[in-house]
N, C-alpha and C positions, 0 to 999 in steps of 0.2 A: 442638590449636591450629589445624592446617591445615584440619580439617573446619569449624571456625568461620569461617575466612577464606573458604572456598569457598561457604559458605552466604550470605555477604554480598556476594560478588563474582559477580554474574550477568552473563553475556554479553548484549550488546544489539546489535541491528542495525536501522538506519534505512534504509528504501528510499524513494527519491524517484523518482517516475515522471512524466515530462513527457508530456502528452497533447495532440494536436491533430488533430481529425477522425479519430479511431481507432475509430469505432462498429463497423466491420466486424470488428475483431480483439479488442475489449475484452472481450466475454463469456468467451471461452476464456482470455485472458490473466488476467483477474481470478479465474477459477476456479482456475487453476494457482497464482496468487499466494496465494490463500486457503489452498490445500492446503499450500504451502510454509510459510506463517506458522504454520499449525496444527502441522505437523511440527516446526518449530523450537521452538514454545512447549511441545510435549510433551517436548522435550529440555532445557527450562529456559532457552531463549534468548528474551529479551524482544524483540518486534518492534514497529516503528513504520512505518506506511506513509503516505506523503504523496503524493497524486495531484494534479498541477497541470495544470489545463486552461488552455491558452493561447489562449482565444478561439475555440474550436471552433464551427462552424455546423451540425454534425450532432447526433446524439443522444448524444454522448459523455458529457456531464454527467449526463443521466438514467440512463444505463447504469452509470456509476460510483456514483451515489447508490443504485442498486438492488442492485448486485453486488459492491461493494468489500468487502474483508475487514473483520471487526468492528474497531471502534476506529480505522479509517482516518480520516485528515484529508483533506478534499477542498478544494482551493483553486481558485476559478474566477476567472480574469482576464477582464474584459469584452471586451477586444480582444486581438488577436495582438500580442505584443511581440517576436516573432522569436526 
């Protein structure tokens, strides 16, 4: 009975990352975040990553689109909302 319950109850983790003009640190951050998500998924933990760009004027959005973990959601706000 317990094994059936464990099979249906999987741990989940949502990570929300605010981004504003972080182009200089995003590549290494996203690499480490991808490694973390892969590690957790290998342990059966479902991960969700939401990257929210708050009106960056640098290349942050392009870097996120290129290097974000698989199945990440990228939200781009056209202007900075503080």
